[in-house]
MARZARO-317634 format. One record per residue (C-alpha): x, y, z. Coordinates in nm, 3 decimals, decimal comma. Last residue first. Example, Ala and Ser with C-alpha at 12.3 -4.5 7.8 and 13.67 -1.06 7.14 Angstrom:
! MARZARO-317634
NODE         X         Y         Z
NODE     1,367    -0,106     0,714
NODE     1,230    -0,450     0,780
This chain:
! MARZARO-317634
NODE         X         Y         Z
NODE    13,246     4,611    16,352
NODE    13,484     4,887    16,234
NODE    13,327     4,932    15,890
NODE    12,992     5,011    16,045
NODE    13,114     5,282    16,283
NODE    12,942     5,574    16,109
NODE    12,646     5,407    15,937
NODE    12,579     5,141    16,200
NODE    12,635     5,378    16,493
NODE    12,417     5,647    16,333
NODE    12,136     5,393    16,289
NODE    12,175     5,274    16,650
NODE    12,175     5,630    16,779
NODE    11,857     5,708    16,586
NODE    11,681     5,400    16,729
NODE    11,778     5,500    17,084
NODE    11,672     5,858    17,006
NODE    11,326     5,744    16,893
NODE    11,279     5,507    17,190
NODE    11,381     5,775    17,441
NODE    11,157     6,032    17,272
NODE    10,861     5,789    17,289
NODE    10,913     5,760    17,666
NODE    10,956     6,133    17,715
NODE    10,616     6,283    17,787
NODE    10,492     5,972    17,966
NODE    10,790     5,962    18,203
NODE    10,799     6,334    18,282
NODE    10,423     6,328    18,337
NODE    10,458     6,036    18,579
NODE    10,737     6,208    18,772
NODE    10,504     6,505    18,835
NODE    10,645     6,847    18,760
NODE    10,686     7,073    19,064
NODE    10,961     7,297    18,920
NODE    11,230     7,243    19,182
NODE    11,161     6,885    19,292
NODE    11,009     6,734    18,978
NODE    11,227     6,907    18,720
NODE    11,541     6,873    18,930
NODE    11,468     6,503    18,983
NODE    11,426     6,455    18,610
NODE    11,759     6,625    18,544
NODE    11,940     6,411    18,801
NODE    11,772     6,101    18,658
NODE    11,468     5,953    18,833
NODE    11,206     6,110    18,604
NODE    11,389     5,949    18,311
NODE    11,396     6,108    17,967
NODE    11,687     6,348    17,930
NODE    11,921     6,160    18,164
NODE    11,835     5,826    18,003
NODE    11,887     5,951    17,647
NODE    12,207     6,150    17,701
NODE    12,372     5,893    17,929
NODE    12,275     5,592    17,717
NODE    12,409     5,765    17,409
NODE    12,733     5,873    17,577
NODE    12,802     5,512    17,682
NODE    12,731     5,377    17,332
NODE    12,954     5,648    17,179
NODE    13,230     5,541    17,419
NODE    13,194     5,183    17,291
NODE    13,208     5,315    16,934
NODE    13,528     5,501    17,018
NODE    13,665     5,192    17,193
NODE    13,615     4,974    16,884
NODE    13,539     4,653    17,067
NODE    13,792     4,394    17,184
NODE    13,535     4,153    17,338
NODE    13,736     4,171    17,663
NODE    13,620     4,538    17,690
NODE    13,250     4,445    17,702
NODE    13,223     4,276    18,043
NODE    13,452     4,526    18,219
NODE    13,239     4,807    18,067
NODE    12,901     4,657    18,167
NODE    12,908     4,733    18,543
NODE    13,082     5,073    18,535
NODE    12,843     5,183    18,259
NODE    12,537     5,089    18,463
NODE    12,663     5,274    18,770
NODE    12,770     5,582    18,572
NODE    12,430     5,590    18,402
NODE    12,265     5,630    18,745
NODE    12,016     5,351    18,820
NODE    11,678     5,515    18,883
NODE    11,429     5,287    18,713
NODE    11,447     5,480    18,386
NODE    11,826     5,470    18,391
NODE    11,813     5,089    18,403
NODE    11,603     5,099    18,085
NODE    11,861     5,325    17,919
NODE    12,138     5,082    18,021
NODE    11,947     4,783    17,883
NODE    11,860     4,958    17,556
NODE    12,225     5,056    17,508
NODE    12,332     4,699    17,582
NODE    12,086     4,544    17,336
NODE    12,147     4,788    17,051
NODE    12,527     4,767    17,078
NODE    12,493     4,387    17,101
NODE    12,292     4,391    16,778
NODE    12,550     4,611    16,612
NODE    12,820     4,360    16,705
NODE    13,068     4,352    16,992
NODE    13,124     3,978    16,972
NODE    12,971     3,705    17,186
NODE    13,103     3,405    17,384
NODE    13,109     3,594    17,713
NODE    12,847     3,867    17,749
NODE    12,750     3,809    18,115
NODE    12,514     4,062    18,274
NODE    12,263     3,830    18,442
NODE    12,557     3,630    18,575
NODE    12,644     3,923    18,802
NODE    12,349     3,839    19,035
NODE    12,439     3,995    19,372
NODE    12,596     4,284    19,182
NODE    12,254     4,381    19,049
NODE    12,119     4,411    19,405
NODE    12,405     4,646    19,489
NODE    12,316     4,861    19,184
NODE    11,951     4,871    19,294
NODE    12,037     4,969    19,651
NODE    12,291     5,230    19,545
NODE    12,032     5,389    19,314
NODE    11,758     5,386    19,579
NODE    11,985     5,534    19,846
NODE    12,088     5,803    19,597
NODE    11,722     5,869    19,515
NODE    11,675     5,938    19,888
NODE    11,962     6,189    19,879
NODE    11,847     6,350    19,555
NODE    11,483     6,385    19,658
NODE    11,537     6,526    20,005
NODE    11,817     6,767    19,921
NODE    11,639     6,880    19,602
NODE    11,326     6,957    19,806
NODE    11,537     7,163    20,046
NODE    11,683     7,380    19,766
NODE    11,416     7,649    19,813
NODE    11,571     7,690    20,158
NODE    11,807     7,942    19,997
NODE    11,521     8,193    20,003
NODE    11,467     8,247    20,374
NODE    11,772     8,288    20,599
NODE    12,036     8,282    20,327
NODE    11,846     8,518    20,096
NODE    11,750     8,752    20,379
NODE    12,115     8,778    20,485
NODE    12,215     8,850    20,124
NODE    11,942     9,113    20,097
NODE    12,073     9,301    20,400
NODE    12,440     9,264    20,305
NODE    12,384     9,383    19,948
NODE    12,219     9,712    20,033
NODE    12,099     9,714    19,761
NODE    11,926     9,480    19,519
NODE    12,063     9,403    19,173
NODE    12,316     9,131    19,247
NODE    12,615     9,119    19,010
NODE    12,889     9,108    19,276
NODE    12,685     8,870    19,492
NODE    12,620     8,647    19,191
NODE    12,990     8,632    19,108
NODE    13,074     8,549    19,472
NODE    12,817     8,264    19,474
NODE    12,894     8,122    19,123
NODE    13,273     8,081    19,117
NODE    13,354     7,831    19,391
NODE    13,055     7,599    19,351
NODE    13,079     7,619    18,970
NODE    13,448     7,528    18,989
NODE    13,371     7,235    19,221
NODE    13,111     7,097    18,980
NODE    13,340     7,136    18,678
NODE    13,642     6,954    18,816
NODE    13,935     7,091    19,017
NODE    14,209     6,909    18,828
NODE    14,195     7,134    18,521
NODE    14,293     7,448    18,717
NODE    14,422     7,696    18,456
NODE    14,199     7,580    18,169
NODE    13,907     7,496    18,398
NODE    13,923     7,846    18,544
NODE    13,908     8,002    18,196
NODE    13,618     7,780    18,090
NODE    13,429     7,833    18,420
NODE    13,467     8,211    18,403
NODE    13,352     8,216    18,040
NODE    13,045     8,004    18,121
NODE    12,958     8,221    18,422
NODE    12,992     8,537    18,216
NODE    12,773     8,383    17,946
NODE    12,509     8,268    18,198
NODE    12,501     8,616    18,362
NODE    12,506     8,826    18,043
NODE    12,238     8,627    17,860
NODE    11,936     8,811    18,002
NODE    12,073     9,164    17,964
NODE    12,231     9,101    17,623
NODE    11,907     8,958    17,491
NODE    11,803     8,610    17,385
NODE    11,494     8,594    17,605
NODE    11,425     8,236    17,720
NODE    11,117     8,081    17,567
NODE    10,739     8,078    17,588
NODE    10,589     7,797    17,382
NODE    10,228     7,749    17,275
NODE    10,170     7,378    17,222
NODE    10,111     7,258    16,866
NODE    10,129     6,892    16,974
NODE    10,260     6,787    16,634
NODE    10,416     7,106    16,495
NODE    10,563     7,305    16,784
NODE    10,613     7,050    17,061
NODE    10,692     6,739    16,855
NODE    10,874     6,921    16,575
NODE    11,081     7,117    16,829
NODE    11,165     6,802    17,025
NODE    11,266     6,602    16,717
NODE    11,478     6,889    16,584
NODE    11,663     6,925    16,916
NODE    11,731     6,551    16,941
NODE    11,828     6,516    16,574
NODE    12,074     6,807    16,609
NODE    12,225     6,649    16,920
NODE    12,241     6,316    16,736
NODE    12,442     6,472    16,453
NODE    12,669     6,654    16,699
NODE    12,749     6,326    16,874
NODE    12,808     6,147    16,544
NODE    13,061     6,419    16,457
NODE    13,236     6,436    16,797
NODE    13,277     6,059    16,846
NODE    13,582     6,030    16,621
NODE    13,746     6,349    16,750
NODE    13,729     6,210    17,104
NODE    13,936     5,903    17,023
NODE    13,847     5,620    17,262
NODE    14,129     5,404    17,397
NODE    14,014     5,412    17,760
NODE    13,651     5,310    17,703
NODE    13,551     5,306    18,072
NODE    13,754     5,609    18,180
NODE    13,715     5,805    17,857
NODE    13,339     5,748    17,860
NODE    13,318     5,853    18,225
NODE    13,512     6,172    18,156
NODE    13,285     6,255    17,864
NODE    12,971     6,177    18,068
NODE    13,080     6,426    18,333
NODE    13,023     6,692    18,070
NODE    13,301     6,939    17,987
NODE    13,409     6,751    17,672
NODE    13,063     6,825    17,526
NODE    12,953     6,602    17,234
NODE    12,683     6,349    17,318
NODE    12,629     6,479    17,674
NODE    12,510     6,805    17,515
NODE    12,184     6,622    17,437
NODE    12,107     6,639    17,810
NODE    12,054     7,016    17,795
NODE    11,832     7,009    17,489
NODE    11,622     6,723    17,629
NODE    11,562     6,883    17,968
NODE    11,500     7,239    17,848
NODE    11,275     7,155    17,552
NODE    11,056     6,901    17,732
NODE    11,018     7,110    18,049
NODE    10,933     7,421    17,847
NODE    10,667     7,235    17,647
NODE    10,504     7,086    17,957
NODE    10,493     7,429    18,120
NODE    10,732     7,511    18,401
NODE    10,647     7,550    18,769
NODE    10,703     7,792    19,056
NODE    10,383     7,990    18,986
NODE    10,528     8,067    18,643
NODE    10,875     7,943    18,555
NODE    11,073     8,093    18,266
NODE    11,348     8,281    18,449
NODE    11,393     8,010    18,710
NODE    11,414     7,749    18,435
NODE    11,677     7,930    18,229
NODE    11,931     7,987    18,507
NODE    11,832     7,678    18,704
NODE    11,851     7,453    18,398
NODE    12,186     7,612    18,309
NODE    12,324     7,493    18,645
NODE    12,317     7,134    18,521
NODE    12,630     7,180    18,309
NODE    12,815     7,513    18,295
NODE    12,992     7,435    17,967
NODE    12,767     7,208    17,760
NODE    12,472     7,374    17,934
NODE    12,563     7,698    17,757
NODE    12,556     7,533    17,415
NODE    12,257     7,304    17,475
NODE    12,040     7,552    17,664
NODE    12,112     7,823    17,407
NODE    12,034     7,588    17,118
NODE    11,703     7,482    17,268
NODE    11,604     7,834    17,380
NODE    11,690     7,977    17,039
NODE    11,489     7,707    16,861
NODE    11,183     7,730    17,084
NODE    11,188     8,110    17,066
NODE    11,182     8,076    16,688
NODE    10,889     7,835    16,717
NODE    10,670     8,072    16,915
NODE    10,705     8,308    17,208
NODE    10,962     8,554    17,339
NODE    10,934     8,668    17,703
NODE    10,774     9,008    17,744
NODE    10,595     8,950    18,076
NODE    10,920     8,924    18,271
NODE    10,821     8,836    18,626
NODE    10,907     9,086    18,898
NODE    11,172     8,967    19,143
NODE    11,453     9,077    18,911
NODE    11,738     8,834    18,850
NODE    12,091     8,862    18,991
NODE    12,016     8,741    19,344
NODE    11,848     8,431    19,201
NODE    12,195     8,335    19,078
NODE    12,266     8,240    19,438
NODE    12,058     7,924    19,375
NODE    12,347     7,806    19,155
NODE    12,573     7,765    19,457
NODE    12,313     7,569    19,654
NODE    12,233     7,343    19,358
NODE    12,608     7,291    19,307
NODE    12,646     7,196    19,673
NODE    12,373     6,933    19,622
NODE    12,530     6,762    19,320
NODE    12,825     6,610    19,508
NODE    12,587     6,434    19,750
NODE    12,435     6,211    19,480
NODE    12,556     5,905    19,679
NODE    12,718     6,031    20,001
NODE    12,532     5,832    20,266
NODE    12,548     5,494    20,090
NODE    12,909     5,536    19,975
NODE    13,016     5,635    20,326
NODE    12,821     5,347    20,480
NODE    12,998     5,076    20,283
NODE    12,929     4,904    19,949
NODE    12,788     4,583    20,096
NODE    12,745     4,269    19,884
NODE    12,758     3,944    20,085
NODE    12,408     3,806    20,030
NODE    12,265     3,960    20,349
NODE    12,427     4,288    20,242
NODE    12,242     4,268    19,910
NODE    11,906     4,203    20,077
NODE    11,963     4,488    20,324
NODE    12,064     4,724    20,044
NODE    11,761     4,626    19,834
NODE    11,527     4,685    20,129
NODE    11,689     5,024    20,195
NODE    11,656     5,129    19,831
NODE    11,290     5,028    19,816
NODE    11,209     5,221    20,134
NODE    11,414     5,531    20,054
NODE    11,271     5,564    19,703
NODE    10,915     5,510    19,828
NODE    10,962     5,750    20,119
NODE    11,104     6,017    19,886
NODE    10,804     5,987    19,652
NODE    10,555     5,997    19,939
NODE    10,729     6,293    20,105
NODE    10,739     6,486    19,778
NODE    10,366     6,428    19,724
NODE    10,286     6,536    20,083
NODE    10,456     6,873    20,029
NODE    10,761     6,910    20,255
NODE    10,730     7,086    20,592
NODE    10,737     6,763    20,793
NODE    11,069     6,657    20,640
NODE    11,250     6,987    20,696
NODE    11,461     6,891    20,997
NODE    11,524     6,532    20,883
NODE    11,621     6,624    20,526
NODE    11,839     6,915    20,644
NODE    12,010     6,676    20,887
NODE    12,080     6,445    20,591
NODE    12,274     6,727    20,426
NODE    12,456     6,807    20,750
NODE    12,557     6,443    20,793
NODE    12,679     6,421    20,433
NODE    12,886     6,740    20,464
NODE    13,033     6,605    20,788
NODE    13,127     6,285    20,603
NODE    13,285     6,491    20,325
NODE    13,509     6,659    20,582
NODE    13,739     6,354    20,583
NODE    13,874     6,457    20,242
NODE    14,054     6,763    20,372
NODE    14,153     6,988    20,080
NODE    13,865     6,894    19,851
NODE    13,655     6,875    20,166
NODE    13,687     7,254    20,201
NODE    13,460     7,304    19,898
NODE    13,207     7,061    20,045
NODE    13,242     7,232    20,383
NODE    13,148     7,570    20,235
NODE    12,847     7,430    20,046
NODE    12,724     7,217    20,337
NODE    12,750     7,522    20,561
NODE    12,512     7,715    20,333
NODE    12,247     7,445    20,386
NODE    12,294     7,463    20,763
NODE    12,261     7,842    20,739
NODE    11,937     7,815    20,546
NODE    11,799     7,558    20,790
NODE    11,859     7,790    21,086
NODE    11,500     7,865    21,183
NODE    11,418     7,499    21,116
NODE    11,663     7,402    21,390
NODE    11,442     7,559    21,655
NODE    11,133     7,382    21,525
NODE    11,326     7,054    21,516
NODE    11,414     7,099    21,884
């Protein structure tokens, strides 16, 4: 039976995209989306590389044990939450995979090289990623990859530059989370320190790759032909977000990207190549299905375990000082490294910090810092999982390549916080 279903994996994957969009009209459909997504995992499990299976098994095993322990101690988040954690990202991966229809099959041998290419790729990833979010990694990464992988230098530049946009972009999920959990924040007050840290992040990465490690870098071509698709997508998302602000960025990308890619696809006849894409090429997202869903179980398990022992996160009797800023940001970044989504950590500490009457803009800056640093450094963040599942980078290499970066940016954020928010503490 599994062999029969494997012939239709591409169509099952496509169904999850359509039903996810429809679930915004009929909320109950999200459970069907979850069941189809997990069906993809089951059907394709035996065809995954052994390394991916081991990593997914470890995440699933630890997460399940933590969930069972938490449930035994009275903390159970519900089956829907367990099955749908990270689910909202999968339809975006499917939608963005359609962009492969707009790029030539032959590899571009004239990609720019050197430090200037490093700078333009970093800035381009940051600016465009600030609008179209995680999909920019697919646009740039798929163009740069060789033998389905990225070089160490490319992985460092793309991941860090993209995640740095969390410090300043109002389109990032992190901005909405910061506003929710620091409700009196003033966006204009966190914009300047956010831009400063973004510049520090990009400069740090370029100096590390280009001047310290002296690794040869091949970057994204800044040409009209190569930038047309990401720019058109960014413009379409901005305009749509203006007229339909309630839809959310992920849903807009899911709605806009596939039809735009079909209109801009190079190969003719369109119907023939589209059928081939759905039947064969869209299954390239299978590894993301497996890794993100099992990482979701892990994240929910760890967060449930943390709720069993709330006294470990008690800040009563303290004030929101610079030292507390440093301690909490370090804690949230550390939790990100072990797979706890920044949203989970933020949702836990915010109710504990708000009674301390902090400057809400500084509190929001703390949340954005932990998001940007953890997402850009951890192999278990959404970005890290994309790098390991789509571009075959080992989680260990992601960790070792970025640990010093996380420490440096944490220190930088604390210095900026002291200098910029000092008079408010």
